[in-house]
C-alpha positions as CSV (number, residue, x, y, z in Angstrom):
1,M,-2.2,-11.1,2.1
2,E,-0.6,-14.5,1.4
3,Y,-2.8,-14.7,-1.7
4,L,-1.5,-11.4,-2.8
5,R,2.1,-12.3,-2.2
6,A,1.5,-15.5,-4.3
7,G,0.0,-13.4,-7.2
8,R,-3.5,-14.7,-6.5
9,A,-5.1,-11.3,-6.6
10,D,-8.6,-12.5,-7.6
11,E,-8.8,-14.8,-4.5
12,A,-7.6,-12.0,-2.3
13,L,-10.2,-9.6,-3.8
14,A,-12.9,-12.2,-3.3
15,F,-11.9,-12.6,0.4
16,F,-11.9,-8.9,1.2
17,R,-15.3,-8.4,-0.6
18,S,-16.7,-11.2,1.5
19,V,-15.5,-9.2,4.6
20,L,-17.3,-6.1,3.3
21,A,-20.5,-8.1,2.6
22,A,-20.6,-9.0,6.4
23,N,-19.3,-5.6,7.5
24,P,-19.6,-2.8,4.9
25,D,-17.6,-0.3,7.1
26,E,-14.5,-2.4,7.7
27,L,-11.7,0.0,6.9
28,T,-8.9,-2.4,6.1
29,A,-11.2,-4.3,3.7
30,L,-12.3,-1.1,2.0
31,N,-8.7,0.0,1.5
32,M,-7.5,-3.5,0.3
33,V,-10.3,-3.9,-2.2
34,G,-9.3,-0.5,-3.7
35,A,-5.6,-1.4,-3.6
36,I,-6.2,-4.7,-5.4
37,L,-8.3,-3.0,-8.0
38,C,-5.4,-0.6,-8.6
39,I,-3.0,-3.6,-9.0
40,Q,-5.5,-5.0,-11.6
41,D,-5.3,-1.6,-13.4
42,D,-8.7,-0.4,-12.5
43,P,-8.1,2.8,-10.5
44,E,-11.4,4.3,-11.5
45,A,-13.3,1.5,-9.7
46,A,-10.8,1.7,-6.8
47,T,-11.5,5.4,-5.9
48,G,-15.0,4.7,-4.6
49,Y,-13.6,2.3,-1.9
50,F,-10.9,4.7,-0.8
51,E,-13.5,7.5,-0.6
52,R,-15.8,5.4,1.5
53,A,-13.0,4.6,3.9
54,L,-12.1,8.3,4.3
55,R,-15.7,9.2,4.9
56,I,-15.7,6.8,7.8
57,S,-12.2,7.8,9.0
58,P,-10.7,11.0,7.5
59,D,-7.4,10.2,9.3
60,F,-6.9,6.8,7.6
61,V,-3.5,7.6,6.0
62,A,-3.2,4.5,3.9
63,A,-6.5,5.1,2.2
64,R,-5.6,8.7,1.5
65,K,-2.3,7.7,0.0
66,N,-3.9,5.1,-2.2
67,L,-6.7,7.5,-3.3
68,A,-4.1,10.2,-4.2
69,I,-2.1,7.6,-6.3
70,A,-5.3,6.4,-8.0
71,E,-6.3,9.9,-8.9
72,F,-2.8,10.5,-10.2
73,E,-3.1,7.4,-12.4
74,L,-6.4,8.7,-13.8
75,R,-4.7,12.1,-14.5
76,H,-7.2,13.8,-12.1
77,Y,-4.3,16.0,-10.9
78,A,-6.4,18.6,-9.0
79,A,-8.1,15.9,-6.9
80,A,-4.8,14.1,-6.3
81,E,-3.0,17.3,-5.3
82,E,-5.8,18.0,-2.7
83,H,-5.0,14.7,-0.9
84,L,-1.3,15.0,-1.3
85,Q,-1.3,18.4,0.3
86,V,-3.0,16.8,3.4
87,L,-0.3,14.1,3.4
88,L,2.5,16.6,3.1
89,E,1.6,17.7,6.7
90,L,2.3,14.2,8.0
91,P,6.0,13.3,8.7
92,E,5.4,9.6,7.8
93,A,3.8,10.5,4.4
94,Q,5.9,13.6,3.3
95,G,8.3,11.7,1.1
96,Q,5.7,10.0,-1.0
97,A,3.6,13.2,-1.1
98,R,6.5,15.2,-2.5
99,L,7.2,12.5,-5.0
100,F,3.7,12.6,-6.6
101,L,3.4,16.4,-6.2
102,G,6.7,16.6,-8.1
103,M,5.4,14.4,-10.9
104,I,2.2,16.4,-11.1
105,A,4.2,19.7,-11.3
106,S,6.3,18.3,-14.1
107,E,3.3,17.1,-16.1
108,S,1.7,20.6,-15.5
109,G,4.8,22.5,-16.8
110,Q,5.8,23.8,-13.3
111,H,9.4,22.6,-13.8
112,E,11.2,24.6,-11.1
113,R,8.7,23.5,-8.5
114,A,9.0,19.9,-9.8
115,V,12.8,19.9,-9.5
116,G,12.5,21.1,-5.9
117,L,9.9,18.6,-4.9
118,L,11.6,15.6,-6.6
119,R,15.0,16.5,-5.1
120,A,13.3,16.5,-1.7
121,A,11.8,13.1,-2.4
122,E,15.1,11.5,-3.6
123,D,14.8,8.5,-1.3
124,W,11.4,7.6,-2.8
125,M,12.4,8.2,-6.4
126,A,13.9,4.7,-6.9
127,S,10.4,3.3,-6.3
128,Q,8.9,5.1,-9.3
129,P,10.6,5.0,-12.7
130,R,8.1,7.6,-13.9
131,A,9.4,10.0,-11.2
132,L,12.9,9.7,-12.7
133,I,11.6,10.5,-16.1
134,A,9.6,13.4,-14.8
135,F,12.7,14.6,-12.9
136,A,14.8,14.4,-16.2
137,R,12.1,16.3,-18.1
138,S,12.0,19.2,-15.6
139,L,15.8,19.3,-15.2
140,R,16.0,19.9,-19.0
141,H,13.4,22.7,-18.8
142,V,15.3,24.5,-16.1
143,G,18.5,24.4,-18.1
144,Q,20.3,21.4,-16.4
145,R,20.6,19.3,-19.7
146,D,23.5,17.2,-18.7
147,K,22.0,16.3,-15.3
148,A,18.7,15.5,-17.1
149,L,20.4,13.1,-19.5
150,E,22.2,11.5,-16.5
151,V,18.9,10.9,-14.7
152,L,17.4,9.6,-17.9
153,D,20.2,7.0,-18.3
154,L,19.6,5.9,-14.7
155,A,15.9,5.4,-15.5
156,R,16.7,3.4,-18.6
157,S,18.9,1.0,-16.6
158,R,15.9,-0.3,-14.7
159,D,14.2,-3.5,-15.6
160,D,10.7,-2.4,-14.5
161,L,10.1,0.3,-17.1
162,T,6.9,0.0,-19.1
163,G,6.4,0.8,-22.8
164,A,4.6,4.1,-21.8
165,D,7.6,5.0,-19.5
166,L,10.0,4.6,-22.5
167,V,7.8,6.7,-24.7
168,D,8.1,9.5,-22.1
169,A,11.8,8.9,-21.9
170,A,12.0,9.3,-25.7
171,Q,10.2,12.6,-25.5
172,V,12.7,14.0,-23.0
173,A,15.7,12.7,-25.0
174,V,14.5,14.3,-28.2
175,A,13.8,17.6,-26.4
176,A,17.5,17.5,-25.3
177,G,18.6,16.8,-28.9
178,R,19.3,13.1,-28.5
179,F,17.4,11.9,-31.5
180,D,19.0,8.5,-31.9
181,Q,18.4,7.8,-28.3
182,G,14.8,8.8,-28.6
183,L,14.4,6.4,-31.6
184,A,16.0,3.6,-29.5
185,D,13.6,4.3,-26.6
186,L,10.6,4.0,-29.0
187,E,12.0,0.7,-30.4
188,R,12.4,-0.7,-26.9
189,A,8.9,0.6,-26.0
190,E,7.3,-1.2,-28.9
191,A,9.1,-4.4,-28.1
192,L,7.7,-4.3,-24.5
193,D,4.2,-3.4,-25.5
194,S,3.1,-4.0,-29.1
195,D,-0.3,-2.5,-28.3
196,L,1.1,1.1,-27.8
197,S,-0.5,3.4,-30.3
198,G,1.2,6.1,-32.2
199,I,4.7,4.8,-32.0
200,G,5.2,4.8,-35.8
201,V,4.0,8.4,-36.2
202,R,6.2,9.5,-33.3
203,R,9.2,7.8,-34.9
204,V,8.5,9.8,-38.1
205,E,8.2,13.0,-36.1
206,I,11.6,12.4,-34.5
207,L,13.2,11.9,-37.9
208,V,11.7,15.2,-39.0
209,Q,13.1,17.0,-35.9
210,A,16.5,15.4,-36.6
211,G,16.4,16.9,-40.2
212,R,16.2,13.4,-41.8
213,H,13.2,14.3,-44.0
214,E,13.8,11.7,-46.7
215,D,14.1,8.9,-44.1
216,A,10.9,10.3,-42.4
217,L,8.9,10.3,-45.6
218,A,10.1,6.8,-46.5
219,L,9.2,5.4,-43.1
220,A,5.8,7.2,-43.1
221,R,4.9,5.7,-46.5
222,L,5.9,2.3,-45.3
223,L,3.8,2.6,-42.2
224,A,0.8,3.9,-44.2
225,E,0.9,0.7,-46.4
226,E,0.4,-1.4,-43.2
227,T,-1.9,0.7,-41.1
228,P,-3.0,3.9,-42.9
229,G,-4.3,6.6,-40.4
230,G,-5.4,10.1,-41.0
231,A,-2.6,11.7,-38.8
232,L,0.0,9.6,-40.6
233,L,-1.3,10.5,-44.0
234,S,-1.4,14.1,-43.1
235,L,2.2,14.0,-42.0
236,I,3.1,12.3,-45.4
237,A,1.4,15.1,-47.2
238,E,3.3,17.7,-45.2
239,L,6.6,16.0,-45.9
240,A,5.8,15.4,-49.6
241,E,4.9,19.1,-50.1
242,A,8.1,20.2,-48.4
243,A,10.0,17.9,-50.8
244,G,8.2,19.5,-53.8
245,D,6.1,16.4,-54.5
246,L,2.7,18.1,-54.8
247,D,1.0,15.1,-56.5
248,G,2.2,12.9,-53.6
249,A,0.8,15.4,-51.1
250,V,-2.6,15.6,-52.8
251,M,-2.8,11.8,-53.0
252,A,-2.0,11.5,-49.2
253,L,-4.6,14.1,-48.3
254,R,-7.3,12.5,-50.5
255,R,-6.5,9.1,-49.0
256,A,-6.7,10.6,-45.5
257,I,-10.3,11.6,-46.3
258,Q,-11.1,8.1,-47.5
259,V,-9.6,6.6,-44.3
260,E,-11.3,9.0,-42.0
261,P,-14.4,10.3,-43.8
262,H,-15.9,11.8,-40.6
263,S,-12.8,13.7,-39.5
264,E,-13.2,17.5,-39.9
265,D,-9.4,17.9,-39.9
266,R,-8.9,15.9,-43.1
267,Y,-11.2,18.1,-45.2
268,I,-9.7,21.3,-43.7
269,E,-6.1,20.1,-44.5
270,L,-7.0,19.4,-48.1
271,S,-8.9,22.6,-48.5
272,E,-6.0,24.6,-47.1
273,F,-3.6,22.9,-49.5
274,C,-5.9,23.9,-52.4
275,V,-6.0,27.5,-51.2
276,R,-2.2,27.6,-51.0
277,Y,-2.0,26.6,-54.6
278,R,-4.7,29.1,-55.7
279,N,-7.6,26.7,-56.3
280,S,-10.2,28.1,-54.0
281,E,-13.1,26.6,-55.9
282,L,-11.8,23.1,-55.4
283,A,-11.2,23.9,-51.7
284,L,-14.9,24.9,-51.4
285,E,-16.0,21.7,-53.1
286,I,-14.0,19.7,-50.6
287,L,-15.5,21.6,-47.7
288,D,-19.0,21.1,-49.1
289,L,-18.3,17.4,-49.4
290,G,-17.2,17.3,-45.7
291,S,-20.3,19.2,-44.7
292,R,-22.6,16.7,-46.4
293,R,-20.8,13.9,-44.5
294,I,-20.6,15.7,-41.2
295,A,-23.8,17.5,-40.6
296,N,-23.8,20.9,-38.8
297,S,-20.0,21.0,-38.6
298,Y,-19.0,24.3,-36.9
299,R,-15.4,24.0,-38.0
300,L,-16.1,23.2,-41.6
301,L,-18.5,26.1,-41.9
302,V,-15.9,28.5,-40.4
303,Q,-13.2,27.1,-42.8
304,R,-15.7,27.7,-45.7
305,G,-16.1,31.3,-44.6
306,I,-12.4,31.8,-44.3
307,T,-11.8,30.4,-47.8
308,L,-14.5,32.7,-49.2
309,G,-13.0,35.7,-47.3
310,E,-9.5,35.0,-48.7
311,V,-10.9,35.4,-52.3
312,Q,-12.8,38.5,-51.2
313,R,-16.3,36.9,-51.5
314,Y,-17.2,38.7,-48.3
315,D,-21.0,38.5,-48.4
316,E,-20.9,34.7,-48.8
317,A,-18.2,34.5,-46.1
318,R,-20.4,36.5,-43.6
319,K,-23.3,34.1,-44.2
320,A,-21.1,31.1,-43.4
321,F,-19.8,32.7,-40.2
322,A,-23.3,33.7,-39.1
323,T,-24.5,30.1,-39.6
324,A,-21.5,28.8,-37.7
325,I,-22.1,31.2,-34.8
326,G,-25.6,29.7,-34.4
327,L,-24.3,26.2,-34.0
328,T,-22.4,26.5,-30.7
329,P,-22.1,28.8,-27.7
330,D,-18.3,28.5,-28.1
331,H,-18.2,30.4,-31.3
332,S,-15.2,32.7,-30.7
333,V,-13.3,31.6,-33.8
334,A,-16.3,32.2,-36.1
335,L,-16.9,35.6,-34.4
336,T,-13.3,36.8,-34.9
337,A,-13.4,35.5,-38.5
338,L,-16.6,37.5,-39.1
339,A,-15.0,40.6,-37.6
340,V,-11.9,40.2,-39.9
341,C,-14.3,39.8,-42.8
342,L,-16.1,43.1,-41.8
343,I,-12.8,44.9,-41.5
344,L,-11.5,43.7,-44.9
345,S,-14.8,44.8,-46.5
346,E,-14.5,48.3,-44.9
347,E,-17.5,47.8,-42.6
348,M,-15.7,49.1,-39.5
349,S,-18.6,50.2,-37.4
350,E,-20.2,46.7,-37.7
351,A,-16.8,45.1,-36.9
352,L,-16.4,47.2,-33.8
353,K,-19.9,46.3,-32.7
354,A,-19.3,42.6,-33.1
355,L,-15.9,42.7,-31.4
356,G,-17.2,44.8,-28.5
357,A,-19.8,42.2,-27.8
358,G,-17.2,39.5,-28.4
359,V,-14.7,40.6,-25.8
360,D,-17.5,40.6,-23.2
361,R,-18.6,37.1,-24.3
362,F,-15.1,35.7,-24.5
363,P,-13.0,37.7,-22.1
364,H,-10.1,35.2,-22.1
365,D,-9.7,34.9,-25.8
366,F,-6.4,36.6,-26.7
367,Y,-7.2,36.8,-30.4
368,M,-10.5,38.5,-29.8
369,H,-8.8,41.2,-27.8
370,Y,-6.1,41.5,-30.5
371,I,-8.6,41.9,-33.4
372,Y,-10.6,44.5,-31.3
373,G,-7.4,46.4,-30.6
374,F,-6.5,46.3,-34.3
375,A,-9.9,47.5,-35.4
376,L,-10.0,50.4,-32.8
377,D,-6.6,51.5,-33.9
378,R,-7.5,51.5,-37.5
379,A,-10.8,53.3,-36.9
380,R,-9.5,56.0,-34.6
381,A,-8.7,58.3,-37.5
382,E,-12.4,58.4,-38.4
383,Q,-13.8,59.5,-35.0
384,G,-13.1,59.4,-31.3
385,G,-9.4,59.4,-31.9
386,R,-7.9,59.6,-28.4
387,A,-10.6,57.5,-26.7
388,R,-10.3,54.8,-29.3
389,E,-6.6,54.9,-29.1
390,A,-6.7,54.3,-25.3
391,L,-9.2,51.5,-25.8
392,A,-7.1,49.9,-28.5
393,E,-4.1,50.0,-26.2
394,E,-6.1,48.4,-23.4
395,H,-7.2,45.5,-25.5
396,L,-3.8,44.9,-27.1
397,R,-2.2,44.9,-23.6
398,R,-4.9,42.4,-22.6
399,S,-4.1,40.2,-25.6
400,I,-0.5,40.1,-24.6
401,E,-1.4,39.3,-20.9
402,L,-3.3,36.3,-22.2
403,N,-0.7,35.2,-24.7
404,K,2.8,36.7,-24.2
405,A,4.1,34.6,-27.2
406,F,1.8,36.2,-29.8
407,P,4.0,38.5,-31.9
408,S,1.3,40.4,-33.8
409,A,-0.1,41.9,-30.6
410,H,3.4,43.0,-29.6
411,Y,3.9,44.6,-33.0
412,R,0.5,46.4,-33.1
413,L,1.0,47.8,-29.6
414,G,4.6,48.8,-30.4
415,K,3.4,50.6,-33.5
416,L,0.6,52.3,-31.5
417,L,3.0,53.6,-28.8
418,A,5.9,54.5,-31.1
419,E,5.4,58.3,-30.9
420,R,4.0,58.6,-27.4
421,E,6.1,56.0,-25.5
422,P,9.1,55.1,-27.7
423,A,10.9,53.1,-24.9
424,T,7.8,50.9,-24.3
425,A,7.2,50.6,-28.0
426,T,10.8,49.4,-28.5
427,R,10.4,46.6,-26.0
428,H,7.2,45.3,-27.6
429,L,8.7,45.6,-31.1
430,E,11.8,43.7,-30.0
431,A,9.5,41.0,-28.5
432,A,7.6,40.8,-31.9
433,V,10.8,40.4,-33.9
434,R,12.2,37.8,-31.4
435,L,9.0,35.8,-31.5
436,D,8.7,36.0,-35.3
437,P,11.9,37.0,-37.1
438,Q,10.0,37.0,-40.4
439,L,7.6,39.8,-39.3
440,T,8.9,42.4,-41.7
441,A,6.6,45.2,-40.5
442,A,7.8,44.9,-36.9
443,K,11.5,45.0,-38.1
444,Y,10.8,48.1,-40.2
445,Q,9.0,49.9,-37.3
446,L,11.8,48.9,-34.8
447,G,14.5,50.0,-37.2
448,Q,12.8,53.4,-37.4
449,L,12.8,53.7,-33.6
450,Y,16.4,52.7,-33.4
451,L,17.4,55.4,-35.9
452,D,15.3,58.0,-34.1
453,S,16.9,57.1,-30.7
454,G,20.4,57.3,-32.1
455,R,21.1,53.5,-32.3
456,L,22.2,54.0,-35.9
457,E,24.0,50.7,-36.3
458,D,21.1,48.6,-35.1
459,G,18.6,50.7,-37.1
460,E,20.6,50.4,-40.3
461,R,21.0,46.7,-39.8
462,L,17.3,46.2,-39.5
463,M,16.5,48.4,-42.5
464,Q,19.0,46.4,-44.6
465,E,17.3,43.2,-43.5
466,V,13.9,44.6,-44.5
467,G,15.1,45.7,-48.0
468,E,13.2,47.5,-50.7
469,A,11.5,44.4,-52.0
470,K,10.2,43.5,-48.6
471,Q,8.9,46.9,-47.9
472,R,6.3,46.4,-50.5
473,A,4.8,43.7,-48.3
474,L,4.6,45.9,-45.2
475,E,1.0,47.0,-45.7
476,Q,-0.1,43.5,-46.4
477,E,1.4,42.3,-43.1
478,Q,-0.6,44.9,-41.3
479,V,-4.0,43.4,-42.4
480,P,-5.6,41.1,-39.8
481,Q,-5.6,37.4,-40.6
482,F,-8.2,34.8,-40.2
483,R,-7.6,32.4,-37.4
484,A,-6.9,28.8,-38.3
485,V,-9.4,26.1,-37.3
486,R,-7.0,23.1,-37.5
487,T,-7.8,22.2,-33.9
488,A,-11.1,21.9,-32.2
489,P,-12.6,25.0,-30.5
490,A,-11.5,25.6,-26.9
491,R,-13.7,23.9,-24.4
């Protein structure tokens, strides 16, 4: 212990290991080897020693505390929480247990629970700057913005913050609208730890959020000269396109492919750019280049199918989707894209067959349920009207259960229920418009319901917003869309 107090951790570790060599079940030595490994920033190696100690003595509180903290550091939150719940029952360990449970709740988005737990662990919070930052984050989420900023200032006043702590503090500050403070936190984080990755990109993102697009683009280009990376170049392309500099956007996207030739995202981004500016042939060439460099790429094949589908080359698109489906068991994106392709090519029976199997295979995929509900609704005029309507309603409701923030499912369900259940339909259409104020079809349908129910002022306002020119786009908005493959398939 004197070695440890003197900062001679290696000698302390050697001593406790020599104790274990003579007596492998010595509890204090097991706990201390694990604790020293944690001090040396190796919590993964430490967990084995704490687990051995607890197998010998399940009531060894110090080892359980240390194991919970090590699992927390490794972001193994479920395992950490299991040990913390045991400690919560012990008066001598309750404060620390609440502290770490509060931090886990904050990281997991359970902000009300986090605030309650961290308030109850106030005496312990001073020992953990990360707890102060977690407390500030959750306070902001529950609407206590001023208190959150006050706690954040308290955290910043400490002299034991790490660079990573300051990156977290910047995130909370920016979420509360304090952009300059967020930039200052990142500057301080970089000064403390020059090895932190992604600081430059994060600084650019904050400038974008602050509306300082010219500054963001200038900084991004400066950073790319020093250390070009795919994510940074992609951000430059996005900013350049927004500024009307299409040549600059293309150059950035092409350079991103050169920098990261084996990143699927880079080929997808450039192909999407080409499609936006009506050059699908070039988009297909780029995707083919990517497929030659990245063999058997599921995402590139799906994107190729989507590109072909968007120019109505449905037979070729179907072949691409079918090949993609054969590459991985997790092929829900390809399957929904195939179904959309079948719907657009008026092969409704085949689409329904594929989607019926799809919702069984991927029961938690909100988009699969949405597309199935859409197809059933569209096909009910042909045969099985009421039965198909009921099944469409079931799957649209399931889509909303799985993703309450998906406006298209709210719109489609509202439209389906408009005549039979106008009050319920109104609620869903209002949700669709709230989630996507640009969803003209939902506004039009909601305006009709308002007029029919006597809410003349609200109805006329919505109809005026829709306008004659926008009404021409209503039918197009009701066509199902291909799902983007920008991010990797869900695991």
